[in-house]
C-alpha positions, 0 to 999 in steps of 0.5 A, a space after each residue: 108117694 104123695 110126699 114124694 110128689 109134693 117135694 118134686 113140685 116144690 123143687 120145680 116151682 122154686 127153681 127153673 133148673 130143677 124143672 129142666 131136670 125133671 121135664 126129661 125124666 118124668 111125665 104128667 101121668 107119673 103123678 098119682 094125684 090129679 091136682 099134682 098132675 095139673 100143677 106139673 102140666 101147667 109148669 111144663 106147658 110154660 117151660 115149652 113156651 119159654 117161661 117159668 111160671 111162678 107160684 103167684 101165676 099158678 095161684 091166679 089160675 085157681 083163685 076161685 078154688 080156695 082149697 086148691 090155692 091153699 094146697 099149692 101154698 103148702 107145696 110151695 112153702 116146702 122149699 126146694 131140695 138138694 137131692 131132686 134126682 133121688 125124689 125123681 127116681 122114687 116117683 118113677 118107681 112108684 109110678 111103675 108099680 102103680 101101672 104094674 098093679 093096673 096091668 095085673 088087676 086088668 089081667 085078673 078081670 080078664 081071666 074068665 073071658 080069654 084063653 090062658 095063652 092069649 092072656 099070657 101073651 097080652 101080659 108079656 106085651 104090656 110088661 114089655 112096654 112098661 119097661 121098654 121106654 126106660 131109655 138110657 140117656 147120656 150127655 157127652 162131653 166135648 172130649 168124649 165126642 171128640 174121642 168117639 168121632 176119631 174112633 168112629 172115622 178110624 174104624 170106618 176107614 179100616 173096613 173093606 171098601 165094600 163092607 156094609 154096616 148092616 145086613 145085605 138085602 139082595 139089591 146092591 143099589 139099595 144096600 149101598 144107599 142105605 148101608 144095609 139093614 142095621 141093628 135097631 133099623 125099621 125098614 118099611 117095604 110098600 107096594 100095592 096089593 098083588 104087586 110083588 111085596 112078598 116076592 120082593 121080601 123073599 128075594 131080600 130074605 134069600 140074600 140074608 138068610 140063605 146066601 149070607 146065613 143071617 138068622 132070619 125070622 119070617 113072620 107070615 100072616 097070609 100064605 100057607 107053608 106050601 105057598 112059601 115053599 113054592 115061591 122059594 123053590 122057583 127062586 132057588 131052583 130057577 124053575 117056573 113055579 107053574 111047572 113045579 105046581 102042576 108037576 110038569 118038570 121032566 125027571 132030570 130037571 125035577 131032580 136038579 131042582 129038588 137037590 138045589 132047593 133042598 140043599 140051600 134051605 138045609 144050610 140056610 138060617 131061615 125060620 118061617 113062622 106061619 101066624 095068620 092071627 098075628 097080634 101085637 102081643 104075639 109079635 113081641 113074644 114070638 120075636 123074643 122067643 126066636 131071638 133067644 132060641 135061634 139068635 135071630 138078627 133080622 125079622 120080616 113081617 109079611 104083612 102088617 095089614 093082617 094084624 088082628 085087633 084085640 080091642 074091637 073099639 080100635 080103628 085100623 090105623 091105630 092098630 097099624 101105627 101102634 104095631 109099627 111103634 112096637 116093631 121100632 121099640 123091639 128093633 132098638 131094644 133087642 138090637 134087631 133089624 126089622 123089615 115090615 111089609 105095608 100096603 099102598 093105595 092106588 094113588 101111591 099113599 100108605 094105606 090106613 096109617 100114613 104116620 107109620 112112615 114117621 117111625 121108620 128109618 128106611 121107606 122103600 116102594 116097589 112098583 111096576 114101571 110104566 114103559 113111558 115113565 121113569 121116576 126119580 133118578 137111577 143110582 150108579 153104585 160104587 162099582 160104576 155099574 149103570 142101568 141096562 137090560 130089561 127093566 120091568 119094575 123099580 125100587 124107590 128109596 122114599 125115606 133114608 134116615 142115614 143116607 140119601 133118599 129119592 133114589 130109584 133102582 131099576 129091576 127086572 121081576 121074572 114073575 114065573 120064577 119069583 126072581 128080582 134082579 138089578 138091571 146093571 152092567 159094567 159101565 164107565 
């Protein structure tokens, strides 16, 4: 391993092009020797500042340490290599094996402290992250770019006018502004506590899993099975949830609601999973299991603020940010769309981890409208429909990686039936 590290350092010291080749493939911690890490870090820092540090500049940095200066001299005297790619791949393999050994050793040490199921989930999660970052990088030639552009534009033109790229989430204005929830997308749905996050998510799930039959995993950290069924029953049966809860429906109405709700759920592709103690490890293992078993294409996490901390020394924002990154990696690597519910503070900012927004592709806010205040602008969709009717709430697309942001879509939230609908009518 040490020989491999020296050969790579010698090559990147000798030639700036070799450094450019190495920078995109290996990181400082891929080197096991601390001195080798230091040399590589200095070279990368110089590269990022537009300079290729020479051997003599590095020697000047360590002139007070003759032993290190002599070691650097021996590395430099090895000369470059004509097969740098081979040595880089070898170093990456050594690095992964070293990290794997550390993971296994840590698991052995934890055998007596945690349950076997928790240990297995943690191990699966850490092994997943060890390989999840092995991204396939690709350089396209001008000819390949041209061919891809022609094929892409042609394919788009052959689609039906109203066909989306991704999964429809129930609100037409949202669907046409974002193109739907596409494989690899991470969408964040934000609202203040008690202001309808779950209702909005279930309306989205209704369109995807119940109407369009998209296999959907609904990870629920807060509500019991009875609470979820109550909300869905009001929504699918168009009945007052309080009348259902307290048995106030007359026999005929109750029979109709039972038939409507039962049939729709029976034919659906909705898989609710109650997990009050959701951890990052359990999230990874559960998503992968349901994807293999049920062909899940959409994952809804309701909500991320309830994530459990495995390590007590971690702060809440660290847990949330790391979980969001995990969701994004899962979305990309497993070809899934993720919808994650997050909470807003009273001032409208993200609770605990503002940087979560940086990781997502679409950031959606759902909030109640002040009768005297209208925010953003109202979208007019492809069918020429304009705002009309009762408007109680709004959806704002605050971030949209593949389209326009700053769009506000007016909706009406009928709370006693948990139904959220757009306020549109045919217009010129």
